[in-house]
N, C-alpha and C positions, 0 to 999 in steps of 0.2 A: 335247532334244539341244542341246548347246552350239553356238553359232555360231562358225565359224572365220573369223577376219579376218586377212588378209594386209596388213601395213602397210608401204608403200614408204618408202624413204629420201628424203633431201633432194632435192627437185626431180624425183623419180621418179614413175612412174605404173604402171599395170597391166602394162606391158611388162616391168617388172623381175621379175614373177612368172609370165611366160607358161609356162615349163616346169613350174612348181609347180602352177599352176591345172589343168593337164592331169593331172598325176600324182596330185593330191589331189582329183580330180573327185568321187569318191564321198563326200567330206566336204563338198561344196558350199561351197567357200571364196568369200568376198566380199573384194574388194580395197578397202581403205579409202581415203578421200580427204580426211579431216578436216584433214590437214596443209596442204591448199590453202585452207582456209576459216577458219582461226583464227590468231592472232598469236603465241601462246605455247604451249609444251608443256602446261601445266596446262589452258589453254582447249581445246586439241585433245582432251585426255583427257576433259574434261567433255562435249564435243560427241559424241565416240565413244560414251560411256556412255549419253548421252541418246538417240542415234539407233539404238542396238542393244541393246534390252532383253533381259533374261534372262542366262543363263550364256554366257561367252565363252572362246574359245581364241584367244590373241593371238600372232601370229607377225610379228615386226618386224625389218626390216633397217636397220642404221645408225640414222638418226634415227627410223625406225619402231620400233626397239627401245627407244629412249628414251621414245617415246610409250607403248609397251606397259608399261614399268615404271611410268610415271606413272599409267596406268589401273589397274594391279594394286594399287598402293598406295592408290588412292582407293576401289576397290571390291573388296576382297580376297575377299568371299564370292561375287562374280559371276565373277571371272576364275579359270577352272578349270585353265588351263595357259598357260605362256609358252614361246615359242621366240625366242631373241634371237640374231640373226646379225650379227656384225661391229659390235657396238655398245659403248657406254661408259656407265657410271653416274657418271662424273666430270663436274665443271664444266670449262669451257674454262680452260686455263692462260693467263697473260698473253701468251705467245708465240702461242698459237692465236687469241686474241682479236685480236691485231694482224694476223695473217694473214687472218682472216675480214674484218676491217674494211677491209683493203687490197683484198680481193676485192670487197666491196660497193661501194667507191668505183669500181672498174673496171667493175662491172656498171652502175652509175649513169652512167658515162662512155661507155657504148656499146661496151665491149670484152669482151663476154660470150664470144664465140667464142675470143678469145685466151686467156682464163682457162681455159676448158673444155679446150682442146687441151693447155695446159700441165699440167693436172690428170690427164691420162690416165696419165702415168708413175706417179702415186700410187694411182690407182684400180684398176689391173690388175697381175696378176703379170707380171714381165718378159717371159715367153714369150708373153703374150697382148696386150701393149700395142701390138704392131704388126699385130694381126689386123684388117684393114679392116672385115670384117663385124661383128665384136664391137664394136669402137670406134665404128663408124658407127652401130650401133643405140643405143649409149650416148649419143652426141652428139645423135642425133635425139630421144631421150627427154628429155634436159635442155633442148634447144631448145624442145620443146613446152611445157615449164613457163614459159620466158621469164624475162627479167631481173627483172621485178617479183616473181615467186615466189621466184627465187633470193635476192633481197635479203630478202624477208620471212622465208623459212625460215632463212636464215643468222642473222638477228637473233634468231629464236626459239631456235636452238641456242646462240647466244652468251649468252642470258639465263638458261639453264637452271641449276637448282640441282644441287649435288652430292648424289646419292641414295645414295651408299655407306653412310652411317650408318643407312639404313632398310632395306637389302636383307634383313636378317635377319627382317623382318616377313613376307616373301613365303613362303608355304607350299605353293603349288600345284606340280605337276610342271613342272620347268623344264629346258629344253635351252639351253645356251650354246655357240655354235659360231662359229668365225672362220677365215679363211684363214691359212695358216701364214706368208704373206708380206704380210699386210695392213699397209700403211704408214699408212693414215688412222686406223684404230682398232687399234693394235698388239695382238697376242695377250695381252699382260699385262692389258689392259682386260677381256678376256673371262675370263681366269683369275681375276681378283679378284671378278668378279660370281659366277662359279660357286662360288668358295670361300665367299662370304658368304651365298648363298641355301641354306637347308637342303635337302639331298638333290638339289641341281642336278647335271645331267650336263654334262660338258664334252666337246666334240669339236673337233679340229683338222682343217681341210679342206686336204689336201695340194695343193701346186702351185697355190695360189690367193691372189689379192689381196683387195681389199675387196669386189668385186662378185661374191660367191660364187654367187648364184642364176643369174648369167649365165655365169660362168666354169666352174663345176663343178656343173651342174644335176642330174646323176644322183646325185652324192654328197649334195647338199643334199636331194634328194627322199627318198633312203633314210633320212637322219637325221630328216626331218619325219614320215615314215610310222611310224618307230619311236617317236617322241615322241607321236604321236597314239594309237598303240596303248597306250602307257604311261598316257596321260591317261585312256583308256577304262577301264583296269583299276584306276586309283587310287580 
């Protein structure tokens, strides 16, 4: 039986997957943490593959999706399925590199909370950005990671390669999903991944921003259960 790994996004932890861990309990999911213990996405992928032998089903959100792609390209015979939520196969543009560099300087200068609060408008759908329960849980999760991890993981994302030329190599059952109002990884990023991976399925999550697992858990759970059933039949 393949191991199901849930891979959090940048500075996120198991709380990102709380609704999914319950819904997917029959599949015994494991929440990965290699993103907290390596400095680059390739190194994270190597660590993941070393620590989890055998066949894998990888479900990644945002940076977790980037990690899942790296692992799938490194071990195509072991990765039996991919679910990519609100992620990108692109390298950062010069504008994004500048924005991330500015954020890193602010984290280093002790202004973490200021940056995080400003980022809420980009992380959530406009109708949910003012929900104190949702945004409070998000801020608490990122604060648990702390400034050092925010810096380290931003640098890993900034250094990533453009994987689009290699997406055609992926042959496992793949789900690509994103929020219809995702401002951090716009839907076009997901569309191009789905178009490049043979047989990939694309799904748009309605009334949703970047944090799909938190914003629309029921819809995400349904998509993942369908994906797992498809993987089992493949």
